[in-house]
Short mmCIF file of the C-alpha atoms (twelve columns), coordinates in Angstrom:
data_MODEL
# 
_entry.id   MODEL 
# 
loop_
_atom_site.group_PDB 
_atom_site.id 
_atom_site.type_symbol 
_atom_site.label_atom_id 
_atom_site.label_alt_id 
_atom_site.label_comp_id 
_atom_site.label_asym_id 
_atom_site.label_seq_id 
_atom_site.Cartn_x 
_atom_site.Cartn_y 
_atom_site.Cartn_z 
_atom_site.pdbx_PDB_model_num 
ATOM 1   C CA . UNK A 1   -19.511 17.269  7.534   1 
ATOM 2   C CA . UNK A 2   -19.740 20.314  9.808   1 
ATOM 3   C CA . UNK A 3   -19.086 18.053  12.788  1 
ATOM 4   C CA . UNK A 4   -16.070 16.488  11.052  1 
ATOM 5   C CA . UNK A 5   -14.695 19.930  10.219  1 
ATOM 6   C CA . UNK A 6   -15.037 20.907  13.863  1 
ATOM 7   C CA . UNK A 7   -13.192 17.792  15.001  1 
ATOM 8   C CA . UNK A 8   -10.477 18.439  12.431  1 
ATOM 9   C CA . UNK A 9   -9.878  22.009  13.617  1 
ATOM 10  C CA . UNK A 10  -9.820  21.022  17.299  1 
ATOM 11  C CA . UNK A 11  -6.556  21.838  19.078  1 
ATOM 12  C CA . UNK A 12  -6.558  18.387  20.698  1 
ATOM 13  C CA . UNK A 13  -6.692  16.794  17.272  1 
ATOM 14  C CA . UNK A 14  -3.677  18.808  16.121  1 
ATOM 15  C CA . UNK A 15  -1.870  17.875  19.330  1 
ATOM 16  C CA . UNK A 16  -2.515  14.161  18.671  1 
ATOM 17  C CA . UNK A 17  -1.388  14.625  15.080  1 
ATOM 18  C CA . UNK A 18  1.860   16.230  16.243  1 
ATOM 19  C CA . UNK A 19  2.485   13.385  18.705  1 
ATOM 20  C CA . UNK A 20  1.963   10.822  15.926  1 
ATOM 21  C CA . UNK A 21  4.328   12.634  13.556  1 
ATOM 22  C CA . UNK A 22  6.904   13.098  16.316  1 
ATOM 23  C CA . UNK A 23  6.679   9.400   17.187  1 
ATOM 24  C CA . UNK A 24  7.376   8.429   13.589  1 
ATOM 25  C CA . UNK A 25  10.409  10.725  13.564  1 
ATOM 26  C CA . UNK A 26  11.378  11.024  9.901   1 
ATOM 27  C CA . UNK A 27  13.668  13.515  8.205   1 
ATOM 28  C CA . UNK A 28  13.223  17.229  7.713   1 
ATOM 29  C CA . UNK A 29  11.476  18.546  4.615   1 
ATOM 30  C CA . UNK A 30  12.612  21.215  2.182   1 
ATOM 31  C CA . UNK A 31  12.473  23.875  4.899   1 
ATOM 32  C CA . UNK A 32  15.056  22.019  7.008   1 
ATOM 33  C CA . UNK A 33  12.834  21.973  10.107  1 
ATOM 34  C CA . UNK A 34  13.359  18.780  12.111  1 
ATOM 35  C CA . UNK A 35  11.133  17.075  14.644  1 
ATOM 36  C CA . UNK A 36  13.417  18.294  17.430  1 
ATOM 37  C CA . UNK A 37  13.398  21.914  16.291  1 
ATOM 38  C CA . UNK A 38  9.582   21.939  16.038  1 
ATOM 39  C CA . UNK A 39  9.364   20.342  19.500  1 
ATOM 40  C CA . UNK A 40  11.377  23.134  21.149  1 
ATOM 41  C CA . UNK A 41  8.405   25.479  20.753  1 
ATOM 42  C CA . UNK A 42  5.679   22.982  20.003  1 
ATOM 43  C CA . UNK A 43  2.770   24.675  21.808  1 
ATOM 44  C CA . UNK A 44  3.121   27.938  19.896  1 
ATOM 45  C CA . UNK A 45  3.908   26.107  16.660  1 
ATOM 46  C CA . UNK A 46  0.778   23.945  16.892  1 
ATOM 47  C CA . UNK A 47  -1.463  26.936  17.615  1 
ATOM 48  C CA . UNK A 48  0.028   28.915  14.717  1 
ATOM 49  C CA . UNK A 49  -0.402  25.941  12.380  1 
ATOM 50  C CA . UNK A 50  -4.024  25.428  13.417  1 
ATOM 51  C CA . UNK A 51  -4.741  29.133  13.022  1 
ATOM 52  C CA . UNK A 52  -3.277  29.166  9.506   1 
ATOM 53  C CA . UNK A 53  -5.420  26.195  8.444   1 
ATOM 54  C CA . UNK A 54  -8.575  27.657  10.015  1 
ATOM 55  C CA . UNK A 55  -8.045  31.029  8.320   1 
ATOM 56  C CA . UNK A 56  -7.198  29.435  4.939   1 
ATOM 57  C CA . UNK A 57  -3.755  31.053  4.927   1 
ATOM 58  C CA . UNK A 58  -1.929  27.712  5.240   1 
ATOM 59  C CA . UNK A 59  0.064   26.724  2.156   1 
ATOM 60  C CA . UNK A 60  2.047   23.484  1.948   1 
ATOM 61  C CA . UNK A 61  5.650   23.427  0.789   1 
ATOM 62  C CA . UNK A 62  6.981   21.165  -1.983  1 
ATOM 63  C CA . UNK A 63  7.984   17.655  -0.984  1 
ATOM 64  C CA . UNK A 64  11.611  16.674  -0.545  1 
ATOM 65  C CA . UNK A 65  12.902  13.988  -2.897  1 
ATOM 66  C CA . UNK A 66  14.569  11.080  -1.097  1 
ATOM 67  C CA . UNK A 67  16.056  8.189   -3.096  1 
ATOM 68  C CA . UNK A 68  16.166  4.837   -1.277  1 
ATOM 69  C CA . UNK A 69  18.363  2.085   -2.771  1 
ATOM 70  C CA . UNK A 70  16.726  -1.367  -2.833  1 
ATOM 71  C CA . UNK A 71  18.416  -4.739  -2.324  1 
ATOM 72  C CA . UNK A 72  17.722  -5.782  -5.906  1 
ATOM 73  C CA . UNK A 73  19.781  -2.861  -7.214  1 
ATOM 74  C CA . UNK A 74  16.867  -0.596  -8.151  1 
ATOM 75  C CA . UNK A 75  15.863  2.619   -6.419  1 
ATOM 76  C CA . UNK A 76  12.702  3.791   -4.714  1 
ATOM 77  C CA . UNK A 77  11.728  7.459   -4.750  1 
ATOM 78  C CA . UNK A 78  10.023  8.935   -1.697  1 
ATOM 79  C CA . UNK A 79  8.530   12.420  -1.597  1 
ATOM 80  C CA . UNK A 80  8.657   13.698  1.966   1 
ATOM 81  C CA . UNK A 81  6.523   16.668  3.109   1 
ATOM 82  C CA . UNK A 82  7.906   19.038  5.731   1 
ATOM 83  C CA . UNK A 83  7.064   18.455  9.414   1 
ATOM 84  C CA . UNK A 84  4.267   21.049  9.489   1 
ATOM 85  C CA . UNK A 85  2.588   19.569  6.416   1 
ATOM 86  C CA . UNK A 86  2.816   16.088  7.927   1 
ATOM 87  C CA . UNK A 87  1.051   17.360  11.046  1 
ATOM 88  C CA . UNK A 88  -1.850  18.889  9.089   1 
ATOM 89  C CA . UNK A 89  -2.157  15.742  6.975   1 
ATOM 90  C CA . UNK A 90  -2.211  13.570  10.085  1 
ATOM 91  C CA . UNK A 91  -4.849  15.823  11.687  1 
ATOM 92  C CA . UNK A 92  -7.084  15.345  8.649   1 
ATOM 93  C CA . UNK A 93  -6.323  11.636  8.607   1 
ATOM 94  C CA . UNK A 94  -7.467  11.359  12.232  1 
ATOM 95  C CA . UNK A 95  -11.006 12.371  11.264  1 
ATOM 96  C CA . UNK A 96  -11.127 10.688  7.843   1 
ATOM 97  C CA . UNK A 97  -10.124 7.205   8.970   1 
ATOM 98  C CA . UNK A 98  -13.269 6.512   11.048  1 
ATOM 99  C CA . UNK A 99  -15.458 7.852   8.228   1 
ATOM 100 C CA . UNK A 100 -13.819 5.798   5.482   1 
ATOM 101 C CA . UNK A 101 -13.465 2.608   7.514   1 
ATOM 102 C CA . UNK A 102 -17.250 2.298   7.395   1 
ATOM 103 C CA . UNK A 103 -17.112 2.382   3.586   1 
ATOM 104 C CA . UNK A 104 -13.981 0.530   2.550   1 
ATOM 105 C CA . UNK A 105 -14.434 -2.977  1.178   1 
ATOM 106 C CA . UNK A 106 -13.355 -6.042  3.204   1 
ATOM 107 C CA . UNK A 107 -11.177 -7.113  0.239   1 
ATOM 108 C CA . UNK A 108 -8.753  -4.223  0.962   1 
ATOM 109 C CA . UNK A 109 -6.117  -4.898  3.643   1 
ATOM 110 C CA . UNK A 110 -3.379  -2.238  3.328   1 
ATOM 111 C CA . UNK A 111 -3.144  1.006   5.300   1 
ATOM 112 C CA . UNK A 112 -6.110  0.174   7.518   1 
ATOM 113 C CA . UNK A 113 -6.335  0.090   11.326  1 
ATOM 114 C CA . UNK A 114 -6.301  -3.418  12.831  1 
ATOM 115 C CA . UNK A 115 -5.549  -5.041  9.456   1 
ATOM 116 C CA . UNK A 116 -2.251  -6.273  8.032   1 
ATOM 117 C CA . UNK A 117 -0.759  -8.421  5.303   1 
ATOM 118 C CA . UNK A 118 -1.265  -11.425 7.598   1 
ATOM 119 C CA . UNK A 119 -5.039  -10.927 7.384   1 
ATOM 120 C CA . UNK A 120 -4.728  -10.857 3.593   1 
ATOM 121 C CA . UNK A 121 -2.734  -14.107 3.631   1 
ATOM 122 C CA . UNK A 122 -5.380  -15.730 5.842   1 
ATOM 123 C CA . UNK A 123 -8.171  -14.620 3.490   1 
ATOM 124 C CA . UNK A 124 -6.326  -16.154 0.531   1 
ATOM 125 C CA . UNK A 125 -6.179  -19.437 2.447   1 
ATOM 126 C CA . UNK A 126 -9.926  -19.188 3.116   1 
ATOM 127 C CA . UNK A 127 -10.728 -18.812 -0.597  1 
ATOM 128 C CA . UNK A 128 -8.346  -21.642 -1.464  1 
ATOM 129 C CA . UNK A 129 -10.143 -23.936 0.985   1 
ATOM 130 C CA . UNK A 130 -13.453 -23.017 -0.682  1 
ATOM 131 C CA . UNK A 131 -12.223 -24.204 -4.067  1 
ATOM 132 C CA . UNK A 132 -10.919 -20.978 -5.617  1 
ATOM 133 C CA . UNK A 133 -7.789  -22.679 -6.920  1 
ATOM 134 C CA . UNK A 134 -6.921  -20.498 -9.957  1 
ATOM 135 C CA . UNK A 135 -5.194  -17.181 -9.438  1 
ATOM 136 C CA . UNK A 136 -4.421  -13.980 -11.318 1 
ATOM 137 C CA . UNK A 137 -1.421  -12.574 -9.450  1 
ATOM 138 C CA . UNK A 138 -1.255  -8.933  -10.532 1 
ATOM 139 C CA . UNK A 139 0.636   -5.731  -9.900  1 
ATOM 140 C CA . UNK A 140 -0.083  -2.180  -11.082 1 
ATOM 141 C CA . UNK A 141 2.640   -0.233  -12.905 1 
ATOM 142 C CA . UNK A 142 3.869   2.676   -10.716 1 
ATOM 143 C CA . UNK A 143 0.482   2.983   -9.059  1 
ATOM 144 C CA . UNK A 144 1.189   6.027   -6.866  1 
ATOM 145 C CA . UNK A 145 2.808   7.886   -9.782  1 
ATOM 146 C CA . UNK A 146 -0.126  7.282   -12.149 1 
ATOM 147 C CA . UNK A 147 -3.102  8.258   -10.017 1 
ATOM 148 C CA . UNK A 148 -5.174  10.754  -11.999 1 
ATOM 149 C CA . UNK A 149 -5.755  13.932  -9.976  1 
ATOM 150 C CA . UNK A 150 -9.159  14.735  -11.437 1 
ATOM 151 C CA . UNK A 151 -10.499 11.243  -10.875 1 
ATOM 152 C CA . UNK A 152 -9.035  11.105  -7.358  1 
ATOM 153 C CA . UNK A 153 -10.688 14.356  -6.294  1 
ATOM 154 C CA . UNK A 154 -13.968 13.202  -7.841  1 
ATOM 155 C CA . UNK A 155 -13.779 9.959   -5.823  1 
ATOM 156 C CA . UNK A 156 -12.866 11.840  -2.639  1 
ATOM 157 C CA . UNK A 157 -15.841 14.168  -3.168  1 
ATOM 158 C CA . UNK A 158 -18.218 11.175  -3.241  1 
ATOM 159 C CA . UNK A 159 -17.267 10.369  0.344   1 
ATOM 160 C CA . UNK A 160 -16.073 13.694  1.744   1 
ATOM 161 C CA . UNK A 161 -18.110 16.590  0.401   1 
ATOM 162 C CA . UNK A 162 -16.233 19.337  2.224   1 
ATOM 163 C CA . UNK A 163 -14.663 22.120  0.103   1 
ATOM 164 C CA . UNK A 164 -12.009 22.860  2.703   1 
ATOM 165 C CA . UNK A 165 -10.855 19.251  2.853   1 
ATOM 166 C CA . UNK A 166 -10.823 18.986  -0.922  1 
ATOM 167 C CA . UNK A 167 -8.713  22.147  -1.218  1 
ATOM 168 C CA . UNK A 168 -6.185  20.750  1.259   1 
ATOM 169 C CA . UNK A 169 -5.952  17.417  -0.563  1 
ATOM 170 C CA . UNK A 170 -5.628  19.150  -3.931  1 
ATOM 171 C CA . UNK A 171 -2.819  21.332  -2.623  1 
ATOM 172 C CA . UNK A 172 -0.920  18.339  -1.214  1 
ATOM 173 C CA . UNK A 173 -1.051  16.264  -4.400  1 
ATOM 174 C CA . UNK A 174 -0.143  19.149  -6.723  1 
ATOM 175 C CA . UNK A 175 2.481   20.968  -4.650  1 
ATOM 176 C CA . UNK A 176 5.365   19.258  -6.434  1 
ATOM 177 C CA . UNK A 177 8.705   17.790  -5.422  1 
ATOM 178 C CA . UNK A 178 12.039  19.575  -5.085  1 
ATOM 179 C CA . UNK A 179 14.802  17.612  -6.816  1 
ATOM 180 C CA . UNK A 180 18.463  18.344  -7.599  1 
ATOM 181 C CA . UNK A 181 17.275  19.580  -10.994 1 
ATOM 182 C CA . UNK A 182 14.698  21.919  -9.452  1 
ATOM 183 C CA . UNK A 183 10.973  21.917  -8.680  1 
ATOM 184 C CA . UNK A 184 8.871   19.366  -10.561 1 
ATOM 185 C CA . UNK A 185 5.102   19.920  -10.627 1 
ATOM 186 C CA . UNK A 186 3.257   16.654  -11.272 1 
ATOM 187 C CA . UNK A 187 0.488   16.256  -13.819 1 
ATOM 188 C CA . UNK A 188 -0.640  13.106  -12.017 1 
ATOM 189 C CA . UNK A 189 0.332   10.907  -9.076  1 
ATOM 190 C CA . UNK A 190 0.417   11.338  -5.320  1 
ATOM 191 C CA . UNK A 191 3.569   11.586  -3.180  1 
ATOM 192 C CA . UNK A 192 4.627   8.191   -1.850  1 
ATOM 193 C CA . UNK A 193 5.912   9.157   1.557   1 
ATOM 194 C CA . UNK A 194 3.168   11.638  2.463   1 
ATOM 195 C CA . UNK A 195 0.994   10.846  5.494   1 
ATOM 196 C CA . UNK A 196 -2.252  11.329  3.559   1 
ATOM 197 C CA . UNK A 197 -1.318  9.225   0.501   1 
ATOM 198 C CA . UNK A 198 -2.255  5.721   1.779   1 
ATOM 199 C CA . UNK A 199 -5.896  6.593   2.444   1 
ATOM 200 C CA . UNK A 200 -6.087  8.452   -0.884  1 
ATOM 201 C CA . UNK A 201 -4.763  5.325   -2.605  1 
ATOM 202 C CA . UNK A 202 -7.495  3.220   -1.017  1 
ATOM 203 C CA . UNK A 203 -10.150 5.759   -1.981  1 
ATOM 204 C CA . UNK A 204 -8.884  5.697   -5.575  1 
ATOM 205 C CA . UNK A 205 -9.173  1.895   -5.755  1 
ATOM 206 C CA . UNK A 206 -12.438 1.655   -3.794  1 
ATOM 207 C CA . UNK A 207 -14.538 1.480   -6.976  1 
ATOM 208 C CA . UNK A 208 -12.226 -1.248  -8.294  1 
ATOM 209 C CA . UNK A 209 -12.808 -3.236  -5.091  1 
ATOM 210 C CA . UNK A 210 -16.574 -2.835  -5.342  1 
ATOM 211 C CA . UNK A 211 -16.852 -3.731  -9.038  1 
ATOM 212 C CA . UNK A 212 -14.715 -6.864  -8.795  1 
ATOM 213 C CA . UNK A 213 -16.457 -7.977  -5.599  1 
ATOM 214 C CA . UNK A 214 -19.808 -7.769  -7.374  1 
ATOM 215 C CA . UNK A 215 -18.752 -10.541 -9.792  1 
ATOM 216 C CA . UNK A 216 -18.188 -14.278 -9.296  1 
ATOM 217 C CA . UNK A 217 -14.479 -13.566 -8.750  1 
ATOM 218 C CA . UNK A 218 -12.741 -13.156 -5.395  1 
ATOM 219 C CA . UNK A 219 -10.341 -10.280 -4.767  1 
ATOM 220 C CA . UNK A 220 -7.649  -9.846  -2.139  1 
ATOM 221 C CA . UNK A 221 -5.887  -6.474  -2.448  1 
ATOM 222 C CA . UNK A 222 -2.967  -5.061  -0.506  1 
ATOM 223 C CA . UNK A 223 -2.292  -1.546  -1.818  1 
ATOM 224 C CA . UNK A 224 -1.452  -1.983  -5.531  1 
ATOM 225 C CA . UNK A 225 -0.712  -5.713  -5.251  1 
ATOM 226 C CA . UNK A 226 -3.715  -7.957  -5.636  1 
ATOM 227 C CA . UNK A 227 -4.917  -11.482 -6.364  1 
ATOM 228 C CA . UNK A 228 -8.024  -12.423 -8.318  1 
ATOM 229 C CA . UNK A 229 -9.233  -15.957 -7.530  1 
ATOM 230 C CA . UNK A 230 -11.590 -18.215 -9.445  1 
ATOM 231 C CA . UNK A 231 -12.804 -21.814 -9.554  1 
ATOM 232 C CA . UNK A 232 -11.574 -22.445 -13.099 1 
ATOM 233 C CA . UNK A 233 -8.700  -21.677 -15.435 1 
ATOM 234 C CA . UNK A 234 -11.106 -20.551 -18.172 1 
ATOM 235 C CA . UNK A 235 -12.699 -17.975 -15.868 1 
ATOM 236 C CA . UNK A 236 -9.390  -16.603 -14.657 1 
ATOM 237 C CA . UNK A 237 -8.192  -16.198 -18.260 1 
ATOM 238 C CA . UNK A 238 -11.243 -14.099 -19.135 1 
ATOM 239 C CA . UNK A 239 -10.906 -12.237 -15.825 1 
ATOM 240 C CA . UNK A 240 -7.437  -10.999 -16.809 1 
ATOM 241 C CA . UNK A 241 -8.854  -9.076  -19.773 1 
ATOM 242 C CA . UNK A 242 -11.714 -7.709  -17.666 1 
ATOM 243 C CA . UNK A 243 -9.297  -6.484  -14.994 1 
ATOM 244 C CA . UNK A 244 -7.015  -4.880  -17.575 1 
ATOM 245 C CA . UNK A 245 -9.949  -2.980  -19.111 1 
ATOM 246 C CA . UNK A 246 -11.209 -1.891  -15.696 1 
ATOM 247 C CA . UNK A 247 -7.828  -0.559  -14.621 1 
ATOM 248 C CA . UNK A 248 -7.381  1.144   -17.985 1 
ATOM 249 C CA . UNK A 249 -10.608 3.083   -17.371 1 
ATOM 250 C CA . UNK A 250 -8.992  4.334   -14.153 1 
ATOM 251 C CA . UNK A 251 -5.797  5.416   -15.898 1 
ATOM 252 C CA . UNK A 252 -3.848  2.438   -14.567 1 
ATOM 253 C CA . UNK A 253 -1.960  -0.419  -16.233 1 
ATOM 254 C CA . UNK A 254 -1.089  -3.950  -15.155 1 
ATOM 255 C CA . UNK A 255 2.620   -4.689  -14.863 1 
ATOM 256 C CA . UNK A 256 2.954   -7.522  -17.405 1 
ATOM 257 C CA . UNK A 257 6.331   -8.668  -16.045 1 
ATOM 258 C CA . UNK A 258 4.962   -9.059  -12.528 1 
ATOM 259 C CA . UNK A 259 1.554   -10.453 -13.499 1 
ATOM 260 C CA . UNK A 260 0.824   -14.124 -14.044 1 
ATOM 261 C CA . UNK A 261 -1.972  -16.683 -14.147 1 
ATOM 262 C CA . UNK A 262 -1.200  -19.557 -11.828 1 
ATOM 263 C CA . UNK A 263 -2.773  -21.937 -9.333  1 
ATOM 264 C CA . UNK A 264 -2.160  -23.242 -5.827  1 
ATOM 265 C CA . UNK A 265 -0.970  -26.512 -7.366  1 
ATOM 266 C CA . UNK A 266 1.653   -24.681 -9.395  1 
ATOM 267 C CA . UNK A 267 2.482   -22.198 -6.654  1 
ATOM 268 C CA . UNK A 268 3.118   -18.452 -6.383  1 
ATOM 269 C CA . UNK A 269 4.459   -15.778 -4.070  1 
ATOM 270 C CA . UNK A 270 2.410   -12.944 -2.582  1 
ATOM 271 C CA . UNK A 271 3.056   -10.527 0.311   1 
ATOM 272 C CA . UNK A 272 6.256   -12.269 1.353   1 
ATOM 273 C CA . UNK A 273 4.641   -15.705 1.478   1 
ATOM 274 C CA . UNK A 274 4.826   -18.733 -0.770  1 
ATOM 275 C CA . UNK A 275 1.591   -20.540 -1.613  1 
ATOM 276 C CA . UNK A 276 2.024   -24.113 -2.836  1 
ATOM 277 C CA . UNK A 277 -0.857  -26.600 -2.724  1 
ATOM 278 C CA . UNK A 278 -2.041  -26.508 0.922   1 
ATOM 279 C CA . UNK A 279 1.183   -25.014 2.250   1 
ATOM 280 C CA . UNK A 280 1.838   -21.361 3.112   1 
ATOM 281 C CA . UNK A 281 5.332   -20.326 4.171   1 
ATOM 282 C CA . UNK A 282 7.399   -17.105 4.472   1 
ATOM 283 C CA . UNK A 283 9.842   -16.450 1.631   1 
ATOM 284 C CA . UNK A 284 12.625  -13.939 1.081   1 
ATOM 285 C CA . UNK A 285 11.761  -11.983 -2.064  1 
ATOM 286 C CA . UNK A 286 15.437  -11.194 -2.616  1 
ATOM 287 C CA . UNK A 287 16.576  -14.820 -2.457  1 
ATOM 288 C CA . UNK A 288 13.707  -17.057 -3.513  1 
ATOM 289 C CA . UNK A 289 12.439  -16.985 -7.102  1 
ATOM 290 C CA . UNK A 290 8.936   -18.308 -6.460  1 
ATOM 291 C CA . UNK A 291 7.032   -16.793 -9.340  1 
ATOM 292 C CA . UNK A 292 5.732   -20.059 -10.749 1 
ATOM 293 C CA . UNK A 293 6.247   -22.401 -7.832  1 
ATOM 294 C CA . UNK A 294 8.227   -24.815 -9.992  1 
ATOM 295 C CA . UNK A 295 11.527  -23.655 -8.504  1 
ATOM 296 C CA . UNK A 296 10.164  -24.149 -4.993  1 
ATOM 297 C CA . UNK A 297 8.917   -27.654 -5.768  1 
ATOM 298 C CA . UNK A 298 12.369  -28.525 -7.040  1 
ATOM 299 C CA . UNK A 299 14.007  -26.912 -4.015  1 
ATOM 300 C CA . UNK A 300 11.732  -28.831 -1.655  1 
ATOM 301 C CA . UNK A 301 12.473  -32.084 -3.458  1 
ATOM 302 C CA . UNK A 302 16.209  -31.434 -3.292  1 
ATOM 303 C CA . UNK A 303 15.995  -30.490 0.399   1 
ATOM 304 C CA . UNK A 304 13.977  -33.636 1.116   1 
ATOM 305 C CA . UNK A 305 16.475  -35.851 -0.711  1 
ATOM 306 C CA . UNK A 306 19.383  -34.130 1.031   1 
ATOM 307 C CA . UNK A 307 17.698  -34.647 4.414   1 
ATOM 308 C CA . UNK A 308 17.158  -38.342 3.658   1 
ATOM 309 C CA . UNK A 309 20.824  -38.761 2.728   1 
ATOM 310 C CA . UNK A 310 21.922  -37.098 5.982   1 
ATOM 311 C CA . UNK A 311 19.699  -39.382 8.033   1 
ATOM 312 C CA . UNK A 312 20.927  -42.469 6.171   1 
ATOM 313 C CA . UNK A 313 24.524  -41.372 6.706   1 
ATOM 314 C CA . UNK A 314 23.952  -40.915 10.453  1 
ATOM 315 C CA . UNK A 315 22.336  -44.365 10.681  1 
ATOM 316 C CA . UNK A 316 25.280  -45.923 8.855   1 
ATOM 317 C CA . UNK A 317 27.741  -44.283 11.262  1 
ATOM 318 C CA . UNK A 318 25.720  -45.508 14.240  1 
ATOM 319 C CA . UNK A 319 25.708  -49.080 12.892  1 
ATOM 320 C CA . UNK A 320 29.492  -48.992 12.399  1 
ATOM 321 C CA . UNK A 321 30.043  -47.724 15.962  1 
ATOM 322 C CA . UNK A 322 27.784  -50.388 17.445  1 
# 
């Protein structure tokens, strides 16, 4: 851990962190400092920031609340740290990623270098081909907002036993968010929009990954969306209760409206893809209602019939012309 601390407090690491944050652009935080304004005196700013962290005088500012409207009419709340806080978080992330990548389970695909949702889709196809035909398609209710601080820090400590790192993480998750109504200090949850939050989310669910993987079930998880796969309907029905109890012990709850038991024969949608029998195809979540697969089967049948009619019509026209 001493070596990791040294790499964290290296000026080159802070320089790389700044370059990453600058490349992502993003809006200013509550202090109003933009990427461009920080860049005008970046050398001095980076040294001052590093010195404050090294001397334990660094204190993060509250996050800025940003409301993003979604296509389905709902809203998504982001909590954006200021530029300086994003740099420190990225600097810590630079040294934590290699350490945690050695420990994270292969069933987890989100927020990891060299992995994407496409890898998760491919793994689902692999399990399907091995006979895991029954599926629990699940979603966690407001996952980022319901992460328990005490449990999170306890899980972080299992992998990163460094008091300085723990103090930084604790300050970032408890610093609060500045809204139009004033400062709100959270009792739980981590800011969705903070640089450090994705790896903290994976650390929080690491035990979940390990416990499920130790059973006869197969798990494919992408952040708080996941599939549990089994050979039989009976097993997947019992698995639903087991998963609900496990998540409950972690302070989390399954979203009943977005959770279903299904199969590849019936069809389902996951990570922007439709799964129906042996077919996998991209779907638009805002246009296609593929929760059960029944709608898609009907749509395919209608499209097939329509295509046949068009071909027959063309052939009829050709016969008339000839």
